[in-house]
C-alpha positions as CSV (number, residue, x, y, z in Angstrom):
1,M,117.2,-2.8,90.2
2,V,118.9,-5.5,92.3
3,V,122.6,-4.9,93.1
4,A,124.6,-7.6,94.8
5,L,127.7,-6.0,96.5
6,F,130.3,-8.1,98.3
7,F,132.7,-5.9,100.3
8,P,135.4,-6.8,102.7
9,E,134.7,-6.4,106.4
10,L,134.2,-2.8,107.4
11,H,135.6,-1.4,110.6
12,A,133.8,1.3,112.6
13,A,135.5,4.8,112.6
14,E,137.8,5.3,115.5
15,T,138.4,8.3,117.8
16,D,141.9,9.2,118.8
17,E,142.6,10.0,122.4
18,T,145.1,12.9,122.3
19,P,147.1,13.4,125.5
20,G,145.6,16.2,127.6
21,N,142.4,16.0,125.7
22,E,141.0,12.6,126.7
23,Q,137.2,12.8,126.7
24,D,134.4,10.2,126.9
25,T,132.5,11.1,123.7
26,T,129.7,8.7,124.5
27,N,128.2,11.2,126.9
28,A,126.6,14.6,126.2
29,V,129.1,17.4,125.9
30,E,128.1,21.0,126.8
31,A,130.1,22.6,124.0
32,Y,129.7,24.1,120.6
33,V,131.5,23.2,117.4
34,N,134.1,25.8,116.6
35,S,135.7,24.2,113.5
36,I,135.7,21.1,111.5
37,R,138.9,20.3,109.6
38,F,139.4,17.5,107.1
39,S,142.8,16.1,106.1
40,G,143.9,13.3,103.7
41,N,140.9,13.6,101.4
42,S,141.6,14.2,97.7
43,A,138.8,12.1,96.1
44,V,136.1,14.0,98.0
45,P,136.2,17.8,98.5
46,D,135.7,19.3,101.9
47,E,132.5,21.0,100.8
48,E,130.9,17.7,99.9
49,L,131.9,16.1,103.2
50,R,130.4,19.0,105.1
51,Q,127.1,18.7,103.2
52,I,126.6,15.0,104.1
53,I,127.2,15.3,107.9
54,N,124.9,16.6,110.5
55,T,127.5,18.1,112.7
56,A,128.2,21.7,111.6
57,E,130.2,24.7,112.7
58,S,128.5,27.8,114.0
59,S,128.6,30.4,111.2
60,S,127.4,34.0,110.5
61,F,127.8,36.8,108.0
62,L,131.4,38.0,108.3
63,G,131.5,36.6,111.8
64,L,129.1,39.3,113.0
65,G,126.5,36.9,114.3
66,L,124.1,38.0,111.5
67,F,122.1,35.5,109.3
68,G,124.0,32.6,110.7
69,K,123.0,29.1,111.9
70,S,121.8,28.9,115.5
71,D,124.5,27.5,117.8
72,K,123.9,23.8,118.4
73,L,125.5,21.7,121.1
74,F,128.0,19.1,120.0
75,N,126.4,15.6,120.0
76,P,128.9,12.7,120.2
77,E,126.3,10.2,118.9
78,D,125.6,12.3,115.9
79,F,129.3,12.7,115.3
80,Q,129.9,9.0,115.3
81,H,127.0,8.6,112.8
82,D,128.6,11.3,110.7
83,L,131.9,9.3,110.6
84,A,130.0,6.3,109.5
85,I,128.3,8.3,106.7
86,I,131.7,9.5,105.5
87,K,132.8,5.8,105.4
88,K,129.8,4.8,103.4
89,L,130.4,7.7,101.0
90,Y,133.9,6.4,100.3
91,I,132.6,2.9,99.8
92,Y,130.1,4.4,97.3
93,K,133.0,5.9,95.4
94,G,134.9,2.7,95.3
95,Y,137.4,3.2,98.2
96,F,136.6,0.0,100.1
97,F,139.6,0.3,102.4
98,A,139.4,4.0,103.3
99,D,140.2,4.6,107.0
100,I,138.4,7.4,108.9
101,R,139.7,8.6,112.2
102,S,138.9,11.6,114.3
103,A,140.2,13.8,117.1
104,V,138.3,16.1,119.4
105,H,140.0,19.1,120.9
106,F,138.4,21.3,123.6
107,R,138.9,25.1,123.8
108,D,137.8,28.0,126.1
109,N,137.5,25.8,129.2
110,G,135.5,23.2,127.3
111,K,133.0,25.6,125.8
112,K,134.1,25.1,122.2
113,I,135.3,22.0,120.2
114,D,137.6,21.7,117.3
115,L,137.1,18.5,115.3
116,D,139.8,16.9,113.2
117,I,138.7,14.2,110.7
118,S,141.7,12.4,109.2
119,I,141.1,10.2,106.1
120,T,143.4,7.6,104.7
121,E,141.8,6.9,101.3
122,N,144.1,4.1,100.1
123,E,143.7,2.8,96.6
124,P,140.3,2.6,95.0
125,A,138.9,-0.6,93.6
126,R,139.5,-1.4,89.9
127,I,137.1,-3.0,87.5
128,D,138.9,-6.2,86.4
129,S,135.9,-7.6,84.4
130,L,132.9,-6.2,82.8
131,A,130.2,-8.3,81.1
132,Y,126.7,-7.8,79.6
133,E,124.0,-10.5,79.2
134,G,120.7,-10.4,77.4
135,I,121.5,-8.3,74.3
136,D,122.4,-11.1,71.9
137,S,119.0,-10.6,70.1
138,I,119.8,-7.1,68.8
139,D,121.6,-6.6,65.5
140,D,125.4,-6.1,65.2
141,Q,125.1,-2.4,64.2
142,L,122.9,-1.6,67.3
143,R,125.2,-3.5,69.5
144,K,128.3,-1.6,68.2
145,Q,126.4,1.7,68.9
146,Y,125.6,0.6,72.4
147,F,129.2,-0.4,73.4
148,A,130.6,2.7,71.6
149,T,129.0,5.0,74.2
150,A,129.7,2.8,77.3
151,S,130.5,4.8,80.4
152,M,132.4,2.0,82.2
153,K,135.6,0.2,81.0
154,T,137.8,-2.5,82.5
155,G,140.9,-1.1,84.3
156,E,139.1,2.0,85.5
157,S,138.4,2.8,89.1
158,F,135.1,1.4,90.5
159,S,132.3,3.4,92.0
160,V,128.6,3.0,92.6
161,E,128.2,6.3,90.7
162,K,129.6,4.7,87.6
163,L,127.3,1.7,88.1
164,I,124.2,4.0,88.1
165,A,125.5,6.1,85.2
166,E,125.9,3.0,83.1
167,R,122.5,1.7,84.1
168,D,120.8,5.0,83.2
169,R,122.7,5.1,79.9
170,T,121.5,1.6,79.0
171,M,117.9,2.5,79.9
172,L,117.9,5.7,77.8
173,F,119.7,4.0,74.9
174,F,117.2,1.3,74.4
175,R,114.2,3.6,75.0
176,E,115.6,5.6,72.0
177,E,115.7,2.5,69.8
178,G,112.1,1.4,70.2
179,Y,112.1,-0.4,73.6
180,A,109.6,2.0,75.1
181,F,109.0,0.0,78.3
182,M,112.7,-0.3,79.2
183,H,113.1,0.8,82.9
184,E,115.3,0.3,85.9
185,D,113.9,-3.1,86.8
186,S,114.9,-4.3,83.3
187,I,118.5,-4.2,84.4
188,R,120.1,-6.2,87.2
189,I,123.6,-5.6,88.3
190,K,125.9,-7.9,90.1
191,V,129.3,-6.8,91.6
192,D,131.8,-9.3,92.9
193,T,134.8,-7.9,94.8
194,T,138.0,-9.6,95.6
195,G,140.5,-7.5,97.5
196,S,140.8,-4.3,95.5
197,N,139.2,-5.7,92.3
198,A,135.6,-5.5,91.3
199,G,133.8,-7.7,88.6
200,V,130.7,-6.1,87.2
201,L,127.9,-8.0,85.4
202,Y,124.9,-6.3,83.8
203,R,121.9,-8.6,83.1
204,I,119.5,-6.9,80.7
205,K,116.0,-8.0,79.9
206,L,114.8,-6.2,76.8
207,P,111.0,-5.7,76.4
208,D,109.3,-5.9,73.0
209,K,110.3,-3.4,70.3
210,L,107.4,-1.1,69.4
211,V,106.2,1.5,66.9
212,Y,103.7,4.2,67.7
213,G,100.1,3.3,67.1
214,P,97.2,5.8,67.1
215,V,98.0,8.9,69.0
216,N,95.2,10.7,70.9
217,A,95.2,14.1,72.5
218,I,92.8,15.3,75.2
219,V,92.5,18.9,76.3
220,H,90.6,18.8,79.5
221,N,88.1,21.4,80.7
222,P,89.9,23.8,83.1
223,V,86.8,24.7,85.1
224,R,84.6,21.6,85.4
225,K,84.5,17.9,84.6
226,D,84.8,16.8,81.0
227,T,81.4,16.2,79.5
228,K,80.4,15.1,76.0
229,S,78.0,18.0,75.7
230,L,80.9,20.4,75.6
231,E,83.5,18.7,73.3
232,K,85.1,19.4,70.0
233,R,86.7,16.5,68.1
234,F,89.3,16.8,65.4
235,V,91.7,14.7,63.3
236,D,94.7,16.6,62.0
237,D,98.0,15.4,60.6
238,G,97.6,11.8,62.0
239,I,96.6,12.9,65.5
240,Q,93.1,12.4,66.9
241,G,91.9,14.8,69.6
242,V,89.1,16.1,71.7
243,I,88.8,19.5,73.3
244,F,86.5,19.7,76.3
245,G,84.8,22.9,77.3
246,K,84.3,26.2,75.5
247,Q,88.0,26.7,74.8
248,N,89.4,28.4,71.7
249,I,92.4,26.1,71.1
250,A,93.4,25.5,67.4
251,P,94.0,21.8,66.6
252,A,97.1,22.8,64.7
253,L,98.6,24.1,68.0
254,I,98.3,20.6,69.4
255,T,99.4,18.6,66.3
256,S,102.4,20.9,65.6
257,S,103.6,20.3,69.2
258,V,103.5,16.5,68.9
259,A,106.9,15.3,67.6
260,F,106.0,11.7,66.9
261,R,103.4,10.1,64.5
262,P,101.8,6.6,64.1
263,G,104.2,4.1,62.5
264,Q,107.4,5.7,63.8
265,V,109.7,3.6,66.1
266,T,109.1,4.7,69.7
267,K,111.8,7.1,70.9
268,G,112.2,8.7,74.3
269,S,113.7,11.9,72.7
270,L,110.5,12.4,70.6
271,E,108.4,12.3,73.7
272,Q,110.7,14.7,75.5
273,K,110.6,17.0,72.6
274,T,106.8,16.9,72.6
275,L,106.7,17.9,76.3
276,Q,109.1,20.8,75.5
277,N,107.0,22.0,72.6
278,F,103.9,22.1,74.6
279,G,105.7,23.8,77.5
280,K,106.9,26.6,75.1
281,T,103.4,27.5,74.2
282,N,102.7,28.7,77.8
283,V,99.1,27.5,77.3
284,F,99.1,24.4,79.4
285,S,99.9,24.0,83.1
286,S,100.1,20.2,83.0
287,I,101.3,18.0,80.2
288,G,101.5,14.2,80.3
289,I,102.0,11.3,77.8
290,R,100.4,8.1,78.9
291,P,100.9,4.7,77.2
292,D,97.4,3.1,77.0
293,S,98.0,-0.3,75.5
294,V,100.2,-2.4,73.2
295,R,98.6,-4.4,70.3
296,D,100.4,-6.1,67.4
297,G,103.7,-4.3,68.2
298,K,102.0,-0.9,68.3
299,L,102.0,1.5,71.3
300,Y,98.7,3.2,71.7
301,S,99.2,6.5,73.7
302,T,97.2,9.5,74.8
303,I,98.5,13.1,75.5
304,H,96.7,14.7,78.4
305,L,96.7,18.5,78.5
306,E,95.5,20.7,81.4
307,P,95.1,24.4,80.2
308,A,96.7,27.1,82.3
309,P,94.7,30.3,83.2
310,K,94.4,32.3,80.0
311,H,94.4,35.7,81.7
312,Q,97.1,36.9,84.1
313,I,97.7,40.2,85.9
314,E,101.2,40.8,87.2
315,P,102.2,43.8,89.4
316,K,105.9,44.6,90.0
317,I,107.9,47.0,92.1
318,L,111.2,48.6,90.9
319,V,113.7,50.1,93.3
320,D,117.2,51.3,92.5
321,N,119.4,54.4,92.7
322,R,119.9,55.1,89.0
323,Y,120.2,58.9,89.4
324,G,122.0,58.9,92.7
325,A,119.0,59.1,95.0
326,L,116.4,56.4,95.6
327,F,114.3,55.7,92.5
328,F,111.0,54.0,93.1
329,G,108.7,52.6,90.5
330,A,105.8,50.2,89.9
331,S,104.2,48.5,87.0
332,V,101.1,46.5,86.3
333,A,100.8,44.1,83.3
334,Y,97.9,42.2,81.8
335,E,98.7,39.1,79.8
336,N,96.5,36.9,77.6
337,R,98.3,33.6,76.9
338,N,96.1,32.4,74.1
339,L,94.5,35.3,72.3
340,F,93.3,33.7,69.1
341,G,93.7,30.0,69.9
342,G,97.1,29.5,68.5
343,A,99.2,30.3,71.6
344,E,99.4,34.0,70.7
345,Q,100.6,35.9,73.7
346,F,99.3,39.5,74.1
347,K,100.8,41.6,76.9
348,T,100.3,45.2,77.9
349,T,102.1,47.0,80.6
350,A,102.0,50.4,82.3
351,E,105.1,51.6,84.3
352,F,105.9,54.6,86.3
353,G,108.9,55.5,88.3
354,T,110.3,58.6,90.0
355,Q,113.2,59.7,92.1
356,T,111.9,60.0,95.7
357,I,113.9,63.2,96.5
358,Y,115.4,66.1,94.5
359,S,119.1,65.9,93.6
360,N,121.3,68.3,91.7
361,N,124.4,65.9,91.4
362,L,124.8,66.7,87.7
363,L,124.4,70.4,87.9
364,G,127.4,71.4,89.9
365,N,128.5,74.1,87.4
366,L,125.2,76.0,87.7
367,E,123.9,78.3,90.4
368,E,120.7,77.2,92.0
369,N,118.8,80.2,90.5
370,E,120.0,79.2,87.0
371,Y,118.0,76.0,86.5
372,E,114.6,74.5,87.0
373,K,114.5,72.2,90.0
374,S,112.8,69.1,88.8
375,I,112.5,65.5,90.0
376,P,113.3,62.9,87.3
377,Y,110.6,60.4,86.3
378,E,109.8,57.8,83.7
379,L,106.5,56.8,82.3
380,S,105.9,54.1,79.7
381,L,103.0,52.2,78.1
382,K,104.0,49.0,76.3
383,S,102.1,46.4,74.3
384,S,103.4,43.2,72.6
385,L,101.9,40.4,70.6
386,V,103.9,37.2,70.1
387,M,102.5,34.9,67.4
388,P,104.1,31.4,67.0
389,V,104.5,29.7,63.7
390,L,102.5,26.5,64.5
391,R,104.2,24.2,62.1
392,K,107.6,25.4,63.4
393,P,107.3,25.5,67.3
394,D,110.6,27.4,67.7
395,N,109.7,30.2,65.3
396,V,107.7,33.3,66.2
397,Y,106.6,36.6,64.8
398,S,106.1,39.5,67.2
399,A,104.8,43.0,67.2
400,Y,105.7,45.7,69.8
401,L,104.3,49.2,70.6
402,E,105.7,51.6,73.2
403,F,105.0,55.1,74.3
404,S,107.3,56.7,76.9
405,Q,107.8,60.0,78.5
406,S,110.6,61.0,80.9
407,K,112.2,63.9,82.6
408,L,116.0,63.5,82.9
409,P,118.3,65.0,85.5
410,I,120.3,66.8,82.7
411,L,117.4,69.3,82.3
412,L,115.8,67.5,79.4
413,S,112.4,66.0,78.9
414,S,111.7,63.3,76.3
415,L,108.8,61.8,74.4
416,N,109.3,58.5,72.5
417,G,107.0,56.4,70.3
418,L,108.1,53.0,69.0
419,I,106.6,50.4,66.7
420,R,108.5,47.2,65.9
421,G,108.0,43.9,63.9
422,S,110.3,40.9,64.5
423,Y,110.9,37.3,63.5
424,S,112.8,34.9,65.7
425,T,114.0,31.4,65.1
426,K,116.2,28.8,66.8
427,P,118.9,27.3,64.5
428,S,120.0,25.0,67.4
429,P,118.8,24.1,70.9
430,S,121.4,26.5,72.4
431,S,121.0,29.5,70.1
432,R,118.4,31.9,68.8
433,V,118.4,34.5,66.0
434,S,116.1,37.4,65.9
435,F,115.5,39.9,63.1
436,D,113.7,43.2,63.6
437,F,112.5,43.7,60.0
438,F,110.6,46.8,60.8
439,E,111.2,49.4,63.5
440,F,110.2,53.0,63.6
441,E,110.9,55.3,66.6
442,W,109.8,58.9,66.9
443,V,111.9,61.0,69.4
444,Q,111.1,64.5,70.6
445,K,113.2,66.3,73.2
446,D,112.6,69.5,75.0
447,S,114.8,71.6,77.3
448,L,114.1,72.8,80.8
449,K,115.3,76.1,82.3
450,G,119.1,76.0,82.6
451,F,119.9,73.6,79.8
452,S,121.5,76.2,77.6
453,K,124.0,77.1,80.4
454,L,124.5,73.4,81.1
455,F,125.3,72.8,77.5
456,R,128.0,75.5,77.5
457,T,129.6,74.4,80.7
458,D,129.4,70.6,80.4
459,L,128.8,69.5,76.9
460,A,130.0,71.9,74.2
461,E,133.7,71.2,74.5
462,N,133.0,67.4,74.6
463,I,131.6,67.6,71.1
464,G,134.1,70.0,69.7
465,I,132.0,73.2,70.1
466,D,133.5,76.5,71.4
467,P,131.3,77.4,74.4
468,D,132.0,81.1,73.6
469,D,130.7,80.9,70.0
470,D,127.0,81.7,70.5
471,T,126.1,80.7,66.9
472,A,127.8,77.3,67.2
473,V,126.3,76.7,70.7
474,Q,122.8,77.4,69.5
475,A,123.3,75.2,66.4
476,G,124.5,72.4,68.7
477,I,121.5,72.8,71.0
478,D,119.1,72.9,68.1
479,S,120.6,69.7,66.7
480,L,120.4,67.9,70.0
481,L,116.8,68.9,70.6
482,E,115.7,68.3,67.0
483,T,112.7,65.9,66.7
484,H,113.8,62.9,64.7
485,V,113.0,59.4,63.7
486,N,115.0,56.2,63.9
487,Q,114.1,53.6,61.2
488,T,116.1,50.6,62.1
489,F,116.9,47.0,61.0
490,R,118.4,44.8,63.7
491,L,119.9,41.3,63.8
492,R,120.6,39.7,67.1
493,Y,122.2,36.3,67.9
494,N,122.0,34.7,71.3
495,Y,123.8,31.6,72.5
496,T,123.8,29.8,75.9
497,N,125.0,26.4,77.0
498,L,123.1,26.6,80.2
499,N,120.9,23.5,79.5
500,A,123.8,21.5,78.1
501,A,126.5,22.5,80.7
502,T,127.6,19.8,83.1
503,P,128.5,20.6,86.8
504,A,132.0,22.2,87.2
505,K,131.8,23.5,83.6
506,N,131.6,27.1,82.4
507,I,128.1,28.4,81.6
508,W,128.5,30.8,78.6
509,N,126.0,33.4,77.4
510,L,126.8,35.3,74.2
511,D,124.7,38.2,72.7
512,L,125.7,39.6,69.3
513,L,123.9,42.6,67.8
514,L,124.1,44.3,64.4
515,E,122.0,47.4,63.9
516,E,121.5,49.7,61.0
517,S,119.3,52.8,60.9
518,G,118.2,55.0,58.1
519,S,118.5,53.0,54.9
520,L,114.8,52.8,54.3
521,A,114.3,56.4,55.3
522,W,117.0,57.4,52.9
523,L,115.2,55.6,50.0
524,I,112.1,57.5,50.9
525,D,114.1,60.7,51.1
526,E,115.7,60.1,47.7
527,L,112.9,58.5,45.7
528,I,109.5,59.4,47.2
529,D,109.7,62.6,49.3
530,T,111.7,64.9,47.1
531,K,110.1,68.1,48.3
532,S,112.1,70.8,50.1
533,Y,111.1,71.8,53.6
534,S,111.8,74.9,55.6
535,G,114.8,74.6,57.9
536,F,116.4,71.7,55.9
537,S,118.9,71.8,53.1
538,D,119.2,69.1,50.4
539,D,122.2,67.7,52.2
540,E,120.4,67.1,55.4
541,A,118.6,63.8,56.3
542,Q,114.8,64.4,56.5
543,I,111.6,62.8,55.3
544,F,108.3,64.8,55.3
545,G,109.9,67.6,57.3
546,T,111.3,65.4,60.1
547,A,115.0,64.5,60.5
548,Y,116.1,60.9,60.5
549,S,119.1,59.1,61.8
550,Q,121.7,57.2,59.8
551,Y,124.1,55.0,61.7
552,V,125.5,51.5,62.0
553,K,126.1,49.7,65.3
554,V,127.9,46.6,66.4
555,E,127.6,45.3,70.0
556,T,128.7,42.1,71.8
557,K,128.1,40.9,75.3
558,L,129.8,37.7,76.6
559,A,129.3,36.4,80.1
560,F,130.4,33.2,81.9
561,A,129.8,31.6,85.3
562,R,131.6,28.6,86.8
563,D,130.5,26.8,90.0
564,L,133.7,26.3,92.1
565,S,131.9,24.4,94.9
566,P,128.4,24.4,96.4
567,G,127.6,28.0,97.1
568,K,130.7,29.4,95.5
569,Q,130.8,30.7,91.9
570,L,133.2,32.7,89.7
571,A,131.5,34.9,87.0
572,G,132.8,37.3,84.4
573,R,131.6,39.5,81.6
574,M,132.8,41.5,78.5
575,H,130.8,44.2,76.8
576,L,132.1,45.7,73.6
577,G,130.3,48.3,71.4
578,W,130.9,50.5,68.4
579,M,128.7,52.8,66.3
580,M,129.1,55.5,63.7
581,P,127.0,57.8,61.5
582,Y,126.9,57.5,57.8
583,G,125.3,59.1,54.7
584,K,123.9,62.5,55.4
585,A,124.1,62.1,59.2
586,E,127.0,63.7,61.1
587,T,126.2,62.3,64.6
588,T,124.5,59.3,66.2
589,P,121.2,59.7,68.1
590,E,121.8,60.1,71.8
591,E,119.2,57.5,72.8
592,R,121.0,54.8,70.9
593,R,124.6,55.5,72.2
594,F,126.5,53.6,74.9
595,F,126.6,54.6,78.5
596,A,128.7,53.6,81.5
597,G,128.2,53.5,85.3
598,G,125.5,52.0,87.5
599,A,124.4,48.8,89.0
600,N,124.9,46.7,85.8
601,S,127.9,48.5,84.5
602,M,130.9,50.2,86.2
603,R,129.7,50.1,89.9
604,G,132.3,52.6,91.1
605,W,130.2,55.3,89.3
606,L,126.5,56.1,89.5
607,F,124.2,55.4,86.6
608,N,125.5,56.9,83.3
609,T,128.0,59.2,85.1
610,L,131.3,57.8,83.6
611,G,133.1,59.0,80.6
612,P,133.6,59.6,77.8
613,G,137.3,59.1,78.2
614,S,138.7,61.5,80.8
615,S,135.8,63.9,80.8
616,E,135.1,65.4,84.2
617,S,131.5,66.2,83.4
618,E,128.9,63.7,84.8
619,A,126.3,65.6,82.8
620,A,128.2,65.0,79.6
621,S,128.3,61.3,80.5
622,N,124.5,61.2,80.3
623,F,124.7,61.9,76.6
624,G,126.7,58.7,76.0
625,A,129.4,57.9,73.4
626,D,129.9,55.7,70.3
627,I,132.5,53.3,71.7
628,K,132.4,51.1,74.8
629,L,134.7,48.6,76.4
630,E,133.9,47.0,79.8
631,L,135.1,43.9,81.7
632,G,133.8,42.6,85.0
633,L,134.7,39.8,87.4
634,E,132.8,38.5,90.4
635,Y,133.3,35.9,93.1
636,R,129.9,34.9,94.5
637,W,129.6,33.2,97.9
638,K,126.2,32.0,99.1
639,F,126.4,30.7,102.6
640,F,123.0,31.5,104.3
641,K,119.3,31.7,103.3
642,M,116.8,34.5,103.4
643,F,113.1,34.0,102.4
644,G,114.2,30.4,101.6
645,Q,116.6,31.6,98.9
646,P,120.4,31.3,98.8
647,S,122.0,34.5,100.0
648,G,125.6,35.7,100.6
649,I,128.2,38.2,99.5
650,T,130.0,39.0,96.2
651,F,133.4,40.4,95.7
652,F,133.7,42.2,92.3
653,T,135.9,44.4,90.1
654,D,135.0,46.3,86.9
655,I,137.2,48.0,84.3
656,G,136.3,50.0,81.2
657,N,134.9,53.2,79.9
658,I,133.1,54.8,76.9
659,W,134.8,57.0,74.2
660,D,133.9,59.3,71.4
661,R,135.1,58.4,67.9
662,S,137.2,61.5,67.7
663,G,137.8,64.8,69.5
664,P,139.3,65.4,73.0
665,Y,137.8,62.2,74.3
666,G,138.2,60.1,71.2
667,F,139.3,56.5,71.3
668,S,142.9,55.7,70.7
669,L,145.6,53.4,72.0
670,N,146.9,56.1,74.3
671,S,143.4,56.9,75.6
672,L,142.7,53.2,76.2
673,L,145.9,52.9,78.2
674,N,145.4,56.1,80.2
675,D,141.6,56.8,80.4
676,F,140.3,53.5,81.6
677,A,138.2,53.4,84.8
678,W,138.7,50.7,87.4
679,D,136.8,49.8,90.6
680,F,136.5,47.1,93.1
681,G,133.9,46.3,95.8
682,V,131.8,44.0,97.9
683,G,128.1,43.4,97.7
684,L,125.4,41.8,99.8
685,R,123.0,39.4,98.1
686,I,119.7,38.8,99.8
687,G,117.8,36.0,98.1
688,S,114.1,36.5,97.0
689,P,111.7,34.7,94.7
690,I,112.2,37.3,92.1
691,G,116.0,37.3,92.2
692,P,118.7,38.4,94.6
693,F,118.5,42.0,96.0
694,R,121.9,43.5,95.3
695,F,123.6,46.1,97.7
696,D,126.9,46.9,96.1
697,F,129.6,49.1,97.7
698,A,132.4,50.0,95.2
699,W,135.6,52.0,95.5
700,K,137.5,53.6,92.6
701,I,140.9,52.3,91.9
702,H,141.6,54.4,88.8
703,D,139.5,57.4,87.8
704,P,140.5,59.0,84.5
705,A,138.6,62.2,85.3
706,E,140.8,63.0,88.3
707,E,144.2,64.7,88.0
708,E,145.7,62.0,90.2
709,A,143.9,59.1,88.5
710,W,145.1,56.3,90.9
711,R,142.6,56.8,93.6
712,I,143.7,53.6,95.3
713,L,146.8,55.4,96.5
714,K,144.6,57.6,98.7
715,W,142.0,55.0,99.5
716,N,139.3,56.1,102.0
717,P,136.9,53.3,103.1
718,L,134.1,55.9,103.5
719,D,134.5,57.2,100.0
720,Y,132.4,54.6,98.2
721,T,129.7,54.4,95.6
722,F,126.5,52.6,96.5
723,N,124.4,50.8,93.8
724,F,121.2,48.9,94.4
725,G,119.5,46.5,92.0
726,I,117.5,43.2,91.7
727,G,119.1,40.2,90.0
728,E,122.7,39.5,89.4
729,A,124.7,42.2,87.5
730,F,125.3,39.7,84.7
């Protein structure tokens, strides 16, 4: 691209000489920069100006000298160069007559320097004429489409940014209309300036319009050179291909990923879609589309594919404080990215985690000799198989198996087995719909020594049972510990505008879930398994002598993030959930309920220790509730780097709770207004390749479990809740 720019004479930036502060800034100054202040700038934010200059303030975490930049001596030559760069930036944005001035103030006997940069922007240049040459050969309809999407108009302010944006739009527009070899050098721009006006002329040289000719695909040998002795040729759906080496790659996987065919008008979007399709398979590490030649208006092209390693082993470490004390875990996963040749992904994982020390935080109502001292742990074995629908690259079937065993701090142990079949599709580039058409979960719980006493003291009243009624208590314990199955249908909708969002716009993430359990089991109960079983009446939900759950569940999660400036972001979330039993069931299964508290929930409370409502029992909180409402807000400030990753601090607040559907902690308008939990806090974020390490310190503002709920009135900085996790909270 050639750009001819004619600007009025530019004057070098000046340095004021303030009385009492006269200094010769051409010589080295043994002083550090204490502050840099900008004034008069409205077209360019302070943060953008700070990013383009070399001179910088000394900074550190909370002014404590931690994680900050090393102090650097003020260099007058660098500073003069910085002023010139600011001037060029304003010219780039169309402010030809911007005036940049500076003042240098010395402090602490000349050891520190305050820099004042004053900017008089004046009026930006205006586009008084805009012309295009070289597009007379295209038809009227195409010309109308081209001008309808123009990013520059006469009368608007001028900037080089707009020049480049219009050039890029022109290039992409014509590539989409068959001009495959349209590139930057096909467009020349001339800008004439007179005073505060700018005339713009685009000279466009269109290449020949083309259609796709024969399309070839080559899958290269990943371990040695391509040789004819180890090749497999195919022709499928208009695509010719060759696979080198002993690789099991189905031709349909390749042809279904290619979005264009011979005879179609060349389009940049089709080639981009092809690259995306191949990327989604996770089979190839390098993907390239190379134009080979042009003959008779046809573009001959070849797609080159370099296979990625088929096998992968991935170890992970998990560290958090979910049960109050440090919880440490590890996992190892094996993944096969192309199991049968059609990009089927098989993954199996073994995970184990345990609390590092014993804690009885949830057993305060029991004497030490009344319960078994046990350390919580979690063990799980998981396997999944994802099978893409080759002719529909965005559609997949998946199968999932899991076995897990855990010992919980509420004196319960649990065994779970799960099998699931799912189908997933993308109705739009920003959304995905998943349907779990088959899910069967087997749940068995057992009690440890002391659970009966814990049930009486912490749980019975929560669920409407008189703790002094031995028969009712035993019935409640039996119901809670009863082995049961969850046969579930689940529909999930996800939406994100992450890929389409422009800078300074909100990034939205929406997750909607509809879940129903028990309908198929009920049909088996009513039509197939009509026998009577010991311990069950005809009114109880059971199949083949095992109880089953019946419930419906609705859940929505909405999160947003907005970049306020480089390194500063505002983020928020909303989490709503509701569930209820139906049919023969009287309660919902504990493992499917909602919980509150922890690193990704209400951070003023430890993991699953909040609610329901104004309940004082943290043990009862571990059994969950059927209604949930949570809101969260964060201000994220990244201002230093660790391990090469952005790091900083986050200020946050959370408000919400969980509620029962009825009873002493049931949801109502009065309970919503009085039994909400509210916290605020600050967290340290240390960047890492796997996501930021989160260290959150939270203080309770309003605790519905306390007699004097407004804890903020007696705020104690040492009375905080600490939560640790990896990755942002939302």
